[in-house]
C-alpha positions in Angstrom: 71.4 145.8 -146.9 74.7 143.8 -146.8 77.8 145.4 -145.3 81.0 143.7 -144.3 81.9 143.7 -140.6 84.9 146.2 -140.9 82.3 148.9 -141.9 79.5 148.1 -139.5 81.4 149.4 -136.7 82.5 152.5 -138.6 79.3 154.4 -138.9 75.8 154.8 -137.5 72.9 154.9 -140.0 70.9 158.0 -139.7 67.3 158.2 -141.0 67.1 161.1 -143.6 64.3 162.7 -145.5 64.0 163.8 -149.1 64.5 167.3 -147.9 67.1 167.3 -145.1 69.8 164.6 -145.8 72.3 164.3 -143.0 76.0 163.6 -143.2 77.8 160.6 -141.6 81.2 160.4 -140.2 82.3 157.1 -141.8 85.5 157.4 -143.9 87.3 154.3 -145.5 90.8 153.7 -145.0 92.4 154.8 -148.3 95.9 155.0 -147.2 96.7 151.5 -148.3 96.5 149.5 -151.5 96.3 146.3 -149.5 93.0 144.4 -149.0 91.4 144.4 -145.5 93.2 141.1 -144.9 96.6 142.5 -145.8 96.9 141.0 -149.3 99.4 143.1 -151.3 100.4 140.9 -154.2 99.4 143.8 -156.5 101.4 147.1 -156.1 100.0 150.5 -157.1 101.7 150.8 -160.4 101.0 149.6 -163.9 104.2 147.3 -164.2 103.2 145.4 -161.1 99.7 145.0 -162.2 100.8 143.8 -165.6 103.0 141.3 -164.0 100.3 139.7 -161.9 96.9 140.3 -163.5 95.2 138.0 -166.0 91.8 138.8 -167.6 89.5 136.2 -166.3 88.2 133.5 -168.5 84.6 134.1 -167.5 84.8 137.5 -169.1 86.4 136.2 -172.3 83.9 133.5 -172.5 80.8 135.7 -171.8 80.8 138.0 -174.8 77.6 139.8 -174.0 76.6 142.0 -171.0 73.8 144.5 -170.2 74.6 148.0 -169.2 71.9 149.9 -167.1 71.7 153.7 -167.2 68.9 154.5 -164.7 68.8 157.4 -162.4 67.2 160.8 -161.6 68.0 162.1 -165.2 65.2 159.7 -166.4 62.6 161.9 -164.8 63.0 165.0 -167.3 63.5 162.4 -170.0 64.7 165.2 -172.4 67.5 165.0 -174.9 69.9 162.8 -173.1 71.4 161.6 -169.7 73.6 164.8 -169.7 70.5 166.8 -168.8 71.7 167.7 -165.3 74.8 169.4 -167.0 73.1 170.9 -170.0 70.1 172.4 -168.0 72.6 174.8 -166.5 74.2 175.8 -169.8 72.5 179.1 -170.6 70.7 179.0 -174.1 71.0 175.3 -174.6 68.1 173.2 -175.6 67.9 171.7 -172.2 68.2 175.0 -170.4 65.4 176.6 -172.4 63.2 173.4 -171.9 63.9 173.4 -168.3 63.0 177.0 -167.6 59.8 176.7 -169.8 58.8 173.4 -168.1 59.9 173.8 -164.5 60.8 177.3 -163.8 64.0 179.3 -162.8 67.0 177.3 -161.9 67.2 179.1 -158.5 63.6 177.7 -157.7 63.9 174.3 -159.4 67.2 172.7 -159.9 68.3 169.3 -160.6 68.0 168.2 -156.8 64.1 168.8 -157.2 63.8 165.9 -159.6 64.8 163.5 -156.9 61.5 163.1 -155.2 59.9 162.6 -158.6 62.2 159.6 -159.1 60.1 156.9 -157.4 60.9 153.5 -159.1 57.5 152.3 -158.0 57.3 149.5 -160.6 60.9 148.3 -160.4 61.3 144.6 -160.1 64.9 143.4 -160.0 64.0 139.8 -160.7 61.9 140.6 -163.7 64.7 142.7 -165.0 67.4 140.1 -164.7 65.0 137.3 -166.1 64.8 139.5 -169.3 68.5 140.0 -169.3 69.1 136.3 -169.0 66.5 135.8 -171.7 68.7 138.2 -174.1 71.7 135.9 -173.7 73.7 138.2 -171.5 76.1 136.7 -169.1 76.9 139.8 -167.0 75.0 142.8 -165.7 76.4 146.2 -165.0 74.1 148.8 -163.5 75.4 152.3 -163.2 76.2 152.8 -159.5 76.5 156.5 -159.7 76.4 158.7 -162.9 78.0 162.1 -163.4 75.0 163.6 -161.6 76.3 162.6 -158.2 73.2 160.6 -157.1 74.1 157.1 -155.9 71.9 154.3 -156.8 73.0 152.3 -153.9 73.0 152.6 -150.1 76.0 154.9 -149.7 77.2 155.8 -146.2 79.6 158.7 -147.8 76.8 160.2 -150.1 73.8 161.4 -148.6 72.2 161.8 -152.0 71.5 158.1 -152.7 68.5 156.0 -153.7 68.2 154.1 -150.5 67.5 157.4 -148.4 65.9 159.5 -151.1 63.5 159.1 -154.2 62.9 155.3 -154.4 64.1 154.6 -150.9 65.5 151.4 -152.1 69.0 150.1 -152.6 68.7 149.6 -156.4 72.2 148.2 -156.9 71.8 145.7 -153.9 68.6 144.4 -155.2 70.0 144.0 -158.8 73.1 142.2 -157.4 70.8 139.7 -155.4 68.8 139.0 -158.5 71.8 138.7 -160.7 73.5 136.0 -158.6 70.2 134.3 -158.2 70.2 133.7 -162.0 73.8 132.6 -162.0 75.1 135.6 -163.9 78.1 137.8 -163.2 77.4 141.1 -161.4 79.4 144.3 -162.1 78.9 148.2 -161.7 80.0 151.4 -163.4 81.2 154.4 -161.3 81.3 157.9 -162.8 82.0 160.0 -159.6 85.3 161.2 -161.3 83.1 163.2 -163.6 81.0 164.7 -160.9 83.7 167.3 -159.8 83.2 169.2 -163.0 79.7 168.1 -164.3 77.8 171.0 -163.0 80.3 173.8 -163.6 78.0 175.6 -166.0 75.9 176.5 -163.1 78.6 178.9 -161.9 77.8 181.2 -164.8 74.1 181.8 -164.3 71.9 182.2 -161.2 71.1 178.6 -160.0 70.9 176.4 -157.0 74.3 174.9 -158.0 75.9 177.8 -156.2 74.1 177.1 -152.9 76.6 175.4 -150.4 73.9 173.4 -148.9 73.8 171.3 -152.1 77.6 171.1 -152.8 77.8 167.4 -152.0 75.5 166.7 -154.8 76.7 169.3 -157.4 80.3 168.8 -156.8 83.2 171.1 -156.8 82.5 172.9 -160.1 86.2 172.3 -161.3 87.5 172.5 -164.8 87.3 169.1 -166.6 90.9 167.6 -166.7 92.5 167.2 -170.0 96.0 166.1 -169.3 97.2 162.8 -170.8 100.8 163.0 -169.3 102.1 164.1 -165.8 103.5 167.3 -167.1 100.4 168.4 -169.1 99.1 171.6 -167.6 95.5 170.7 -168.4 95.7 168.2 -165.7 95.3 171.1 -163.2 91.5 170.6 -163.4 91.5 168.3 -160.4 92.6 168.9 -157.0 93.7 166.6 -154.1 90.2 166.9 -152.4 88.2 165.8 -155.5 90.6 162.8 -156.1 90.4 161.8 -152.5 86.6 162.0 -152.5 86.6 159.7 -155.6 88.9 157.2 -154.0 86.8 157.0 -150.7 83.7 156.3 -152.7 85.1 153.7 -154.9 86.6 151.8 -151.9 83.0 152.0 -150.3 81.5 150.5 -153.4 84.1 147.7 -153.6 83.7 146.7 -149.9 79.9 146.9 -150.0 79.2 144.9 -153.1 82.3 142.9 -154.2 81.6 143.4 -157.8 83.3 141.1 -160.4 83.5 144.2 -162.9 83.9 147.8 -162.5 83.4 150.2 -165.5 84.9 153.7 -165.5 84.6 156.6 -167.9 87.4 158.7 -169.2 88.5 160.8 -166.3 90.3 158.2 -164.4 92.9 158.0 -167.2 93.7 161.6 -166.9 96.4 163.3 -164.9 96.7 164.0 -161.9 94.2 161.3 -161.5 95.8 158.2 -162.9 98.4 157.3 -160.1 95.3 157.3 -157.6 93.5 154.9 -160.0 96.4 152.5 -160.2 96.4 152.5 -156.3 92.6 151.6 -156.4 93.2 148.9 -159.1 95.9 147.3 -156.6 93.4 147.5 -153.9 90.5 146.0 -156.1 92.7 143.2 -157.4 94.1 142.3 -154.0 90.6 142.2 -152.6 89.6 139.9 -155.6 92.4 137.4 -154.4 90.7 137.3 -151.0 87.2 136.8 -152.6 88.7 134.1 -155.0 87.1 135.8 -157.8 88.4 136.8 -161.2 87.6 140.5 -161.7 87.7 143.1 -164.6 88.1 146.8 -164.7 87.0 148.5 -167.8 88.5 151.9 -168.8 89.0 154.0 -171.9 92.7 154.2 -171.6 95.4 151.5 -171.6 95.0 150.1 -175.0 98.1 147.9 -175.5 98.4 146.4 -172.2 96.6 143.7 -170.1 96.0 145.7 -166.7 92.5 146.2 -167.6 90.0 145.7 -170.4 90.1 148.5 -172.9 86.5 149.9 -173.7 85.4 151.7 -177.0 82.3 153.7 -176.5 79.6 153.3 -179.2 82.2 151.9 -181.6 84.2 148.9 -182.6 87.7 147.8 -183.3 89.2 147.7 -186.8 91.2 144.7 -186.1 91.8 141.6 -183.8 93.2 142.9 -180.6 95.9 141.0 -178.6 94.0 141.4 -175.3 90.3 141.1 -174.8 88.4 144.4 -175.2 84.9 145.7 -175.1 82.4 147.9 -176.9 79.9 149.7 -174.7 76.9 150.9 -176.7 73.2 151.5 -176.2 70.0 150.3 -177.8 68.9 153.7 -177.9 70.6 156.0 -180.6 70.1 159.3 -178.8 70.7 158.6 -175.1 72.1 156.1 -172.6 69.2 156.9 -170.2 65.5 157.0 -170.9 64.1 159.9 -173.0 60.9 160.8 -174.8 61.3 160.1 -178.6 64.1 157.6 -178.4 65.0 155.7 -181.6 66.3 152.1 -181.0 68.6 150.1 -183.0 67.2 147.1 -184.9 68.1 143.6 -183.5 69.7 142.9 -186.8 72.3 145.8 -186.4 73.1 144.8 -182.8 73.6 141.2 -183.7 75.8 142.2 -186.8 77.8 144.3 -184.4 78.1 141.5 -181.7 79.3 139.1 -184.4 81.9 141.6 -185.6 83.2 142.5 -182.1 83.5 138.8 -181.0 85.5 138.0 -184.2 88.0 140.6 -183.1 88.4 139.3 -179.4 85.9 141.8 -178.0 82.8 141.8 -175.8 79.6 143.8 -176.2 78.1 145.6 -173.1 74.7 146.7 -174.5 72.9 149.4 -172.6 69.1 149.9 -171.8 67.5 153.0 -170.4 64.6 152.3 -168.1 61.7 154.8 -167.3 61.6 156.4 -164.0 58.9 154.2 -162.7 61.3 151.2 -163.2 59.9 149.7 -166.3 61.9 148.9 -169.5 60.3 150.1 -172.7 58.4 147.6 -174.9 60.8 148.5 -177.7 63.9 147.8 -175.8 62.5 144.6 -174.4 61.7 143.4 -177.8 65.2 144.1 -179.2 66.7 142.1 -176.1 64.3 139.2 -176.8 65.2 138.9 -180.3 68.9 138.9 -179.7 68.3 136.2 -177.0 66.4 134.2 -179.7 69.2 134.4 -182.1 71.7 133.4 -179.5 69.7 130.5 -178.5 70.2 129.1 -182.0 73.7 130.5 -182.7 75.4 130.9 -179.4 77.9 128.3 -179.9 79.6 130.7 -182.5 79.8 133.3 -179.9 80.1 132.1 -176.3 83.5 130.8 -175.3 85.0 131.3 -178.8 88.2 132.8 -179.6 89.5 134.7 -182.8 90.7 132.8 -185.9 93.8 133.8 -187.8 91.8 136.7 -189.5 88.5 138.2 -188.2 86.7 138.8 -191.5 86.4 138.8 -195.3 84.1 140.9 -197.5 83.7 144.4 -199.0 81.9 146.0 -196.2 84.3 146.3 -193.2 81.8 148.2 -191.0 82.4 151.2 -188.8 85.4 151.4 -186.4 86.4 153.8 -183.5 84.4 155.5 -180.8 81.0 157.2 -181.6 80.7 155.5 -185.0 78.1 152.8 -184.5 74.6 154.6 -184.9 74.3 153.9 -188.6 73.5 150.3 -189.5 76.1 148.9 -192.1 74.8 147.5 -195.2 76.2 144.0 -195.2 75.9 141.4 -197.7 76.1 137.6 -197.5 79.8 137.8 -198.5 80.5 139.8 -195.4 81.8 137.0 -193.2 83.1 137.0 -189.6 85.2 134.1 -188.2 85.4 132.7 -184.7 86.9 129.3 -183.4 86.3 126.8 -180.7 88.5 123.9 -180.3 89.0 122.3 -183.7 85.8 124.1 -185.1 85.7 127.2 -187.4 82.5 129.3 -187.4 82.1 131.6 -190.4 79.0 133.9 -190.0 77.5 135.4 -192.9 75.9 138.7 -192.0 73.1 138.3 -194.6 71.3 135.7 -196.4 71.7 134.7 -199.9 69.8 132.0 -201.8 72.9 131.4 -203.9 74.9 130.7 -200.7 78.5 132.1 -200.3 82.1 131.7 -201.3 84.5 131.8 -198.5 87.8 132.9 -200.1 89.9 132.5 -196.8 89.5 128.7 -196.9 91.9 127.4 -199.6 92.5 123.9 -200.9 95.5 123.6 -198.5 92.8 123.3 -195.6 91.0 120.0 -196.2 87.3 120.6 -195.1 85.6 117.5 -193.6 82.1 118.8 -193.0 80.0 122.0 -193.3 76.6 122.6 -191.7 74.5 125.7 -191.0 73.9 126.0 -187.3 70.2 125.6 -186.5 69.5 123.7 -189.7 69.2 120.0 -190.2 69.5 120.3 -194.0 72.5 118.6 -195.7 74.5 121.4 -197.3 76.1 121.2 -200.8 79.6 122.6 -200.6 82.9 122.3 -202.7 86.4 123.3 -202.3 88.0 125.2 -205.2 90.9 127.2 -206.0 88.9 130.3 -205.2 87.8 128.9 -201.8 85.0 127.1 -200.1 81.7 127.4 -201.9 78.6 126.7 -199.7 75.0 126.5 -200.7 72.6 127.6 -198.0 69.7 125.6 -197.0 66.1 126.1 -198.4 64.9 127.5 -195.1 66.6 130.1 -192.7 67.1 128.8 -189.3 67.0 132.3 -187.9 66.1 135.9 -189.0 69.5 137.5 -188.7 73.2 136.5 -189.2 73.6 132.9 -190.3 76.4 130.6 -188.9 78.4 128.0 -190.9 80.1 125.3 -188.8 83.1 123.9 -190.5 85.4 121.0 -189.5 88.6 120.0 -191.1 90.2 116.5 -191.9 
C-alpha cells in the first residue's frame, strides 16, 4: 500500500476480520480547499475554477477509456448493479429472487455477500494488457459504488476490499498495472449516492435497520432532487452526509493521485454542490503540486469548462464547444456482471466511438468482471475487435479535433442520455468527420461497393489526394458540383467503419 507521509502519522492500521470490522480515528483535514503544500490558485467557486482550469490535452487526445464496474454486487449477478438497493424493495424482482435464493433479509442481507466476493483469479496486469490491446488510453475503476463497499484500502471505511472479501487493494493494484503500461489512471466515486441507496430497507424487516451496519448501509436519507439553492427537494441531504462524502473523496485523492475522477449525479444537487466546488479546488490545487493535468467528470455543468460533462449511455446531438464524454457499457442490461447479459456488437461500439469523437467527445466504455476477477469471453472479444479496428484506423480518432461539421447522411443516430442500447442502421452515406493538422478524415459507417459521395466537400475545396486508411489500393475519385465522389477499394481494410484520408491543395 502506498500512502503519503501526511497520512501515515494520522492513523494506526488495525487488522480486521470479515465479521468484526473496526473503526479508526483518522480524519482528513477538510477545512481547506488548499493542497497540503498550501497551493490555493483555485478557489472554491465555479468562477475561479473556470478562470484557471483547462481540460488537459492528454484527455482531448485519448478518446477512449475503460470503465470497470466491479464489486460485491457481482456475486448475486442478478438484474443489474442496483441489486443492493432493489433487494430491499418489497415485491421487486430482486427482492423476490433474494428471499427465495438466500432467505429473509433479517438473516441474509447485502453485507453477507462480502465474504463470497473473493476475486481469487484477479490479475491486474492481465486486465490492463487487455485494455491496452483494446486501444484505450485511460482506465477508470469504480473505487466505491452506491453500495458503500470500497474497492481500495480505505482508512475511513471499514467495509473495504483490502480488509474484507478479497483482502486486496484492488484500486492500488490496478493503478500500478496501469502506470506500468503507460496509460492514464482515474477512478469513479459514488459515495454521494450511498446516503440514500438503501432507504428501501427502512420499510420492511431487514438488516439495514441494525445500527451495527450503518456505516455500510448509510443514513437512509431521501434522495436529493434540488437543482437550485432554494429548491426544497434539496433537503434530502444533511451536513453529516456531505461531510462524510468530503472526507472520503479527500482520502481518495491523497491516497492515489488520480488523473481523472468520475462522479454520478448527486454531486450536482443542492445542498451538495457548494461542497463539490470546494473539493474541485482542492483536487485542482493538488494537481498543480503533482504537475499533472487532471479531469473531473460530472453529469452537470454543460456549457462551462470547469469539468468534463458526461452523458450516460448516450451521445451528443452536435459538436460541443468543450470536450465531453459518453460513459456506456458493453453490456446492455447492467454495468456490473450479471447472468444472462447481452453485449453490444463491436460494430455498434465503433460506430458510436466515431460519432462521439466527431462531436468533440470521448468514450468511456465499461466492462463488468465476474466476482472471481475474470472478464467474460464475450466482453474480451468485443474489446479486442475494437482494438483491432483502432490499430488500422486510430489516426482518424486519437489526437483529432472536430471539423466545421460533424457529419452528413440520413441517419443521425441517437442522442441524449439512456438512448444507445439499440444499434443504429447506418449506411455508407452516413459519414463522420475529424481533422488532424491539414488532414480531413471522413469515416463511412458502412461499406458500399459503389463508394460514396461526400456532399460537404464542394469544388471550392481543391482536393489533392484521397486514400482509404489501411489500404494500399489507388482510389478513383472525382470532385463534382454535388461533392467528392470516391470509389472504395476492392478489398475492405477492416470489418467495421471505413476511413477516407483526404488532403487538400
